[in-house]
C-alpha positions, -999 to 999 in steps of 0.1 A, spaced: -70 -356 -62 -34 -347 -70 -18 -314 -61 -16 -305 -98 -54 -309 -101 -60 -290 -69 -39 -261 -81 -59 -257 -112 -87 -244 -90 -63 -220 -74 -51 -196 -101 -32 -173 -78 -11 -177 -47 -35 -156 -27 -70 -171 -21 -101 -164 -1 -121 -191 18 -146 -195 -10 -119 -202 -36 -103 -227 -12 -136 -244 -5 -144 -247 -42 -109 -262 -48 -114 -290 -22 -151 -296 -29 -144 -329 -45 -130 -344 -13 -152 -365 10 -146 -340 39 -135 -306 25 -131 -291 60 -108 -319 71 -88 -314 39 -84 -277 46 -74 -285 82 -48 -310 69 -34 -285 44 -30 -259 71 -13 -284 94 12 -294 67 18 -258 56 4 -264 21 -16 -232 28 -10 -204 53 -38 -184 70 -30 -147 67 -62 -138 85 -97 -153 88 -109 -161 53 -77 -152 36 -48 -176 27 -17 -180 6 -2 -211 -8 26 -226 12 61 -230 -2 54 -266 -13 26 -256 -36 37 -220 -45 43 -214 -82 54 -178 -79 59 -153 -51 28 -141 -34 20 -104 -36 21 -85 -2 7 -54 -19 -24 -74 -30 -27 -89 4 -27 -54 20 -57 -45 -2 -75 -78 9 -67 -79 46 -87 -47 54 -109 -26 32 -117 -4 16 -81 6 15 -51 12 -8 -14 13 -1 1 47 7 23 65 32 58 51 39 54 19 19 41 37 -12 69 63 -10 94 35 -9 76 16 -37 77 47 -60 114 54 -52 106 87 -34 123 77 -2 154 54 2 146 35 34 132 -1 32 98 -3 48 88 -36 64 52 -27 74 29 -24 44 11 9 51 -23 18 37 -50 45 40 -86 37 45 -119 55 48 -128 31 77 -112 30 111 -75 29 116 -63 -7 122 -31 -28 123 -25 -65 117 3 -88 124 4 -119 102 26 -148 92 36 -127 61 43 -95 79 27 -64 94 0 -43 78 -12 -9 90 -42 12 79 -46 49 87 -80 65 85 -83 96 63 -113 117 53 -135 101 26 -130 129 1 -92 126 5 -95 88 1 -113 91 -32 -84 108 -50 -49 99 -60 -50 61 -62 -37 40 -91 -43 4 -101 -11 -16 -107 -16 -47 -129 8 -76 -126 17 -98 -156 -3 -127 -144 -36 -108 -141 -34 -99 -105 -37 -62 -95 -36 -40 -65 -44 -4 -56 -17 21 -45 -14 58 -40 3 78 -67 35 95 -54 19 129 -49 -9 113 -28 14 91 -8 35 122 2 4 142 10 -9 113 32 25 111 49 28 148 58 -7 150 71 0 120 93 32 135 107 24 146 143 59 152 157 72 179 134 63 215 136 55 223 100 39 256 93 62 272 67 76 262 33 111 263 48 101 239 76 84 216 52 113 216 28 137 207 57 113 179 68 112 164 33 150 164 28 162 156 64 134 135 79 120 117 49 153 120 29 135 127 -3 159 133 -33 155 170 -44 154 159 -81 124 136 -72 106 165 -56 110 186 -87 94 159 -108 61 159 -88 29 170 -105 19 202 -88 -15 202 -106 -23 168 -91 -12 181 -57 -35 211 -59 -64 187 -67 -54 164 -37 -52 195 -15 -87 205 -25 -100 171 -15 -80 169 17 -87 205 28 -54 204 46 -31 234 51 -1 212 49 -10 197 15 -15 232 2 19 242 16 34 212 -1 18 222 -35 31 257 -30 66 245 -21 69 220 -50 56 246 -75 83 270 -62 110 243 -65 99 233 -101 106 269 -112 141 268 -98 166 252 -122 185 236 -93 155 226 -73 169 246 -43 147 263 -18 155 300 -12 137 318 16 
């Protein structure tokens, strides 16, 4: 079987073990074929049961965001990575960060690091979006409001108990553009705060509602 025929059974660059097994089922020894492909770098094991095509077979870039959903679940991308993805914060984030209703976990893989932070089930159920790629693949990621809520709840080092302290944290620690803050949906934040039952998220909703009413987006005590 040629590589071209083999790839017809692998529609995407990310594949689970069942897809891989089906693709090599025509070989006399499918397990040996998989071992050989791993040895040659034709496929790369991301974690047990999850693979990507190696550079020699890859037709398009693999999707780290999709891999994050698949490595550990249920989960969706949020926190620092989602804030960068949505253009809320300027810093490049190397670790793909996610939230989960399971246990907090972290994974190092040949394609990078992935971390998962546990949040309450009710908070997990709100504020996610499905991003569809042009080739049919899709992944789950927090909307900007939820990603920011997850981030401020996760912050342990900063003393945030007032709108002024939260505003300083957003501008100085996270380096969020004031214009971006003014564009946040405060109605969605209220909804997220209700699911989270977090004083900080309520404080965030109050702050952004106040900023949205200020023509310059400037906080005044």
